[in-house]
N, C-alpha and C positions, 0 to 999 in steps of 0.2 A: 075575541077569541085567540087563543095561542096553540098551536100544533103541539100536542103532547108526544114526547119521544122516550121510549124506555131503552134501557141498556142492561144487559146481562153482564155484570161486573167480575167475570171470572171464565176460565178455560180449564179444561182437565189437567193439563201438565204445568201448572203453576208450581213455583219451588215452595217446598215445604220447609218455610223459614220463619212461619209465623209472623211474617211482617205484612201480610195483604191488608188487613184493616187500615192500617197505617198508611199505606199507599192510597187506599180509597179516600181517606180523610183528606189527604194531601192533594188528591186529584179533584177534589169536590168543586173548587171554585173554576177549573177549566172545564169540568162537565157541564156546569151550570151556564157558562158562558157559550158553549155549543149547543144549547137548547135541550139539554138531557133533563127531562122532568121526574123521570122515575128511575131508580136503580134496582135490578133484581140483584140481590147480594146472594154469595154462595151460602149452604147450609152452615149454620153458627154452632150446631150442637155436637156434643162428644161422640166420635164415632169410634171404629174399631181401633184405631191407633192415630198418632199425631200426622200420619200420611194420608189419612182417610179424606178423600174429596168431599165426603159429607153425606153420602147417601146410604153408607154402612151405619146407620144412626143407632147409637146406644142408648144415650141418656138426654131427652129433651130439655131437662131441667139445668144440664151442665153446659154453659156457654163458654167453657174455657176458664173455668174457676177451680175445680177438683182435681185432684190427682187420681186419675182413672184410666185404666188402658195405657198405663205407662207414661202418660203425659198429662200436664196440666192444661196447656194451651191446644187449640186445635189446629189444623193446618194453617188457618188464617190469623191466629193470634190469639190473645187473651179475651175474657169477657170485658174488661176494661176498655180494651182497645175497640171492641165491636161497639160498646156504647157511645164512645167518642166518635167513632165513624159516622153512627146514626145521627148524632147530635150536629156533627159537622155537615152532614148532608142537608138535614133539615134547615140549618142556618144559611145554607146556600139556595134555599128553595126547591130542593129535590126531595121527592118521597122516597124513603127507604122501604124496600120491599123483602120481606123473609122469605127463602125458600123452605117450604114445610114438608116433611118426610113423616107421613102418618101409615104408611101402608105396612111397614115392617119394623122388627127391632132386631140388632145384630149383637152377636159377642156376649151372650148371656153370662151371668156369673156362675150357676151351677146348673147340673142337669137334674132333670126329673124322669120318671118312668111314667108312661101313660100308653094307652092303646091308640092304634092307628090303624087304617089301611092303606095300602100303596095303590096309587091310581096312575093312569096312563099319561105321560108327559103330553103327548099329543091330543088327547081327549080325557080332560080332568074329571068328567062326568061318568068315566069308565073304572070301576074299581077292579083291581087286578088280584086282590089277596082277600083271605078272612082276616078279621081283625087279630092284631098281634102286639105285643108290648115292644117298644122301644125307649132308649135313653135319650131324650132329646135336650137340647140348649135352650130352656125355656124359662129359667127362673133367673129374674132380674132384681137383684137387691140393692144395687149401687152402694156398696159398702163405704166408697170412697167420698160420698156425698152425706152420709150418715143422716139420711132424712130430712136434711135441710130442704126447704121450700115445699117438700111433698114427701109423705111416707109410704106411698102406695109400692106395693110389691107385685111383680108380675109372675103368673104361673102358667102352667100348660093350658088350663082351661080359658084363658084370655086370649089363645091364638087358634086360628083354624087349620094350619098345618106348617110344616117344617120341611128340612130336606137332608137331614143327616141323622143317623142312629150310631150315637157315641159307643153303645154296647157292642155292634157288630161291625163299625166301620163303614156301614151300607150308606149310599146315597140313593136319593130317589123323591118322589114328592109324595109326601105322607100326610093325608088327612086324618086330623086328629078327631077321635070318637068320644061320644059322650052327651049328656043331655043338650038338646038344641043346639048341637054341633052340626058341621057341614059348611060347605062354602057358601057364599052369599047367593042369592037367588039369581037365576041365570039372567034375567032382564035387569039387574042391576049392576052387573059389570059386563066387561068386552066378553065377546063370545069366540074370541080367537082361544083355540085348544079347548073347544067346548064350553069352557067356563075358565076365564083368566083371573079370577080371585087369587090365586096363589102366584107370587112373583119370586120372591126370593127370602131368604132368612126366616125368622119366625113371624108368621103373618097374621096381624092384628084381626080379632073377630069383633066386628062392629055390630054384631047382634047381641053381644054381652054388654049388660047394663054398666058394669063397673069400668069397662074399657070406654065407653062414651062419657061416663063421667069423669075419668081421668083426663080424657082430652080436652074435655070443656074447662076442668080446672087448669090444665097446663096453659090452654090458649089466654085466659084471663090473666094469668101470672106473666105469661111471655109479653103480652101486648103492653100490659101496666108497667113491666120492668124495662122493656127495651124503647117503646115508643115507636115502633115501626108503624108505617100507614098502609100495609097491605102485604097480602101473601101471594107467593107462586106456589102453587099445589103440585105436588110429584106425583106421578103416575096414577092419575085418578082413574084411569080405566079399570085399574084393579081393585078400587075401593068402591064399596056398596054405595051407589048414587043416592039412595035415600038417605043415609047418613050425611052424606057430602052436602046434599040440598040444604037440609035441615042445619046443619052446623054452620055453614056460610050464611044462610038467612039470619041466624041467631048472632053471628058475630057482627054483621052488617047493621042489624037492628040496634046492637049495643053500642058499637063503636062509629057509627054514622056511614051513610052511603058513600061518603069519600075514602072510605077504608076500602081500597082497590084489591080485587082478587082476580087471578086469572089461573087456569089449570093445565097441565099437561096431559091431554088426552090423546095418546100416540096412536091414531088411527086415522088414515087419509081416506076412508070411505065416506062418500057423502051423506048416504043413509044413517050411518052410524053417528055421526057428528050431528045431524038434525034430531036424531033420537034422544042423545045424550042432553043437549040443549033442552029440549022439552021435558026430560025427565028431572032437570035440576032448575025448572021455571026460569032459565035464562038468569040464573041467578049468580053466575060469574063467567068471565070469557074464557075462550079457549084458544091455545096455540094452532096457528094456520098450518097444519101438518101437510095438508094436500097442496097447498101452495108451495112449500119447501120441496115437495116431491117434484112438482112441476117444474120449479126453477133448477133441480138437480138434472133431470130429464134435457131441459133445453141447453145445460151447460155441456153435458155428455154427449148429446146428439148433433150440436153445433147447427150447421144449415140445414139439417134433415128435419129439426124440430119446428113444427108449425107455431109460430109465436101467436097466432090468432086464439090458440088453446091456453095459454099461459095462465088464465084465471079459472078454466073450466074446473068445476067441482069444489072450488075453495070455500073457505069461509068468508075471505074478501068479498067474494062475489055473492055467496047466499045469505050470509049473516054478517054484513060488515061492522054493525055495532058491537059484535061478540067476538072479533077476530083480533087475534096478537099476531101480526106478521111478523116473519124473521127469515133470515137467509141460511145461518148456520147457528148451532149452538154446541154445548159440551159433549152432547150425545152423537152428533153428526160429524163432529171433527175426525180426522183420520185416526184410525187405531181405536175408535170406540165403537160401542155396541151397536149404535144405529148408524155407523158410518154411510154418509151420503153427501160428502163435502161438495159444494159448488166449485166447480172447475174456476181457477183464478182469473182467466180471461172474461167470464162472465159476472164476475162478482160486481163491478161497478153498474153493470146494468141491472143486477138483482137487486141491489141496493135502492137505485133510482125507482124501481118498480114498488118497493115498499115505503120509501121515504117521501115521494113527491106525488103520491095520490091520495085521494079523501078517504078511502076505506081502511078500517083497521088503525089498531095502535102498534106502530113498527118498532121492533126490537133489534139494536145494534149489538153485536156480539162482540165481546172482549178480544177473542182470538182474531178477528177480522180487523178490529181498530189498532191493537198493539203487537199483532203478530203472534206467532207460537215458535217456542224454541223446542231443540231437541231432535228425536227420531223422526217426529212427524211435524217437522217445521213448515211454517208457512209465513209468507211475507206479510207485512202490515199494509193495509188500505187506508191508513189515516188520513192521508192527504186528500184522497177523493171522497171518503166518507164525510170529513169535514166540510168540504164544498157543497156536498148534498145536504148535511144539517144546515148550512147557512141557506141554501136554498128553501130548505124546509120552513126554517124561522122567518124568512123575509118574503118569500114568492108563493109558496105552494097553498093558496087560499082560494076560495070561491068555487064557481062552476067548474065542472070537469067536462072537457069535450074530448071524447075517445076517438082515435083512428087506427082500432085493432083490425084493420082490413086487409093486411098482406102476410103471407106466411113467413117472410123473411125481414120485414121491416115494419114495426108499430110505433104509435106516438100517441101523445095526448097533450091537451092544454089546460092550465089553470087560468081562469080569467079574472081572478083577486075578488075582494070583497070591500066593504065601505073602509075598512082599517088599514087594508093591505091592497093598495090600489094596482100594482105591477101585476103582469101577466107573464107566464113562461110556457115555452113549448119544450116538450121532451120527445127525443126520437132515438130509437136503438135499432141496430141491426144485427143479425146473426149470420150474415153472408157478405154480400158485396156492399161497397159503398152504395148509399142510396139518398133519396130525398122524399118528402112528403109535404103536401100542401095542407096547411093547419091555420084554423081561425084563432087570432088572439085578441080581437076586439077592435072595433072601429075606432075606438079612442086613440089606438097607437098607429092610425093611417100615417105614412111617411116617416114612422120611427125605424130606427136601425138597431136589429138584435144581433148580439154576438152570444158565442158559446161560453157560457160561464165556466165549462171545465176545461176550455182550451183545446180541446181535440180538433175543431175546425177553425181554421184562421180566417175565413171569407167572413162577411156579414150578410145580414138578410134585411131587405127592405120590405116594410108592411105596406100592402096595396091600399087603395082607397076605402076598399070594402072590409079592411082588417083582417086579411089573409096574408101568409107569407109561405114561401117555398122552403122549408128547412131541410139542409143536407145532415148527413151522418156518415163518418168514415166506415169501412169495412169491419165488421165484428167490434162495433164500439157503440157508445151512447154519448149524445150531446143533449146539453140543456141550453135552451135559448132564451135571454132576456134582454131587457133594455135597459 
């Protein structure tokens, strides 16, 4: 058994230089050496401009190949560069994963006239007007691609809603009217704002058979063209879960169970996550939003936070086999829509909490590893994360013994397995320097353990019963190994 580790290989403020796919390819051997087994690549599709981070998706069939929206390349490079990066990752034993945006389409080519009703932004089930006609950006013809790969043309009836009337310049949330139109059923999308089917731009109608067929056609073309080994699904709480369950079921049946999929269900509510996983028959994993929120609270509240509650309500606790654990990502970094950045003092402890435990697939964030430049700059934590990755590769195996028994100091041990004999002891504090008596195994009686991270200079001698009294500095983390 080898501990898998995922890395999100981008952050929001990367330079718009078209060289990111090349940087990733060059970095692949290093990432493999550090034990990164999966790479979550940024969206590769043509967006609203060359500067689009990828979530204002325009054409799923344009991977940086056609002159559309004022650019051939995407922010990250050309289609050729993208394919080379994927091939290089695979050659280094890393599974490349594509960030998939199916919820909406942006920057249509032409407007169309159709009927809508305006709804209350805080309760999308509440209709504010009688039906009226708007001129909306809903006709996608992809003239620059000239029907290469796929000849489907999108019209207003392929969408459930939009947010701009080009005729009047009015903004709002407009639900499109017509046969079999309306938001997805309330129990198939998140219930925030009454019904959170609509998020932004032109919202895809997954009840429409032509939409479903086009997504299936695209997915076959995309997987076969690129060779990606998995999907990260964007904004799934806004997408009909019945469609998503069937879509991913069919993908994994066709391309194998090793085709790994996880979704961004951005809701920290415990029951909502339970219900969603049940609705999709546990067909793909989810990011552990609640654990991130707990880590954020712990970093902000410092010693006032009760560390015994750090895993409360989390997927890592409730559904460890379905959890993708993370510290921060492109949405939570400073200046972004879901800003909730873990304070720097707590980042090392937060990464220990996801990298050195048995629950979940941990995801390392590019911005934490390489740092962030510009107005929302952040230092790099590469050295400490490298140490934790080394520990994950070589020590973090076997039975886990928890010592989550003190509001300001918690710890755990991993006792090793048949292939990885060594034990480790992790201890962290959010207040004063402290210590904790923890069991590492009788086989280590008389052994001397030291802090792999170098935060504590003393050593710990293991007693005849396999216990050691492990210290930690104030507001710090230490990982003890032999």
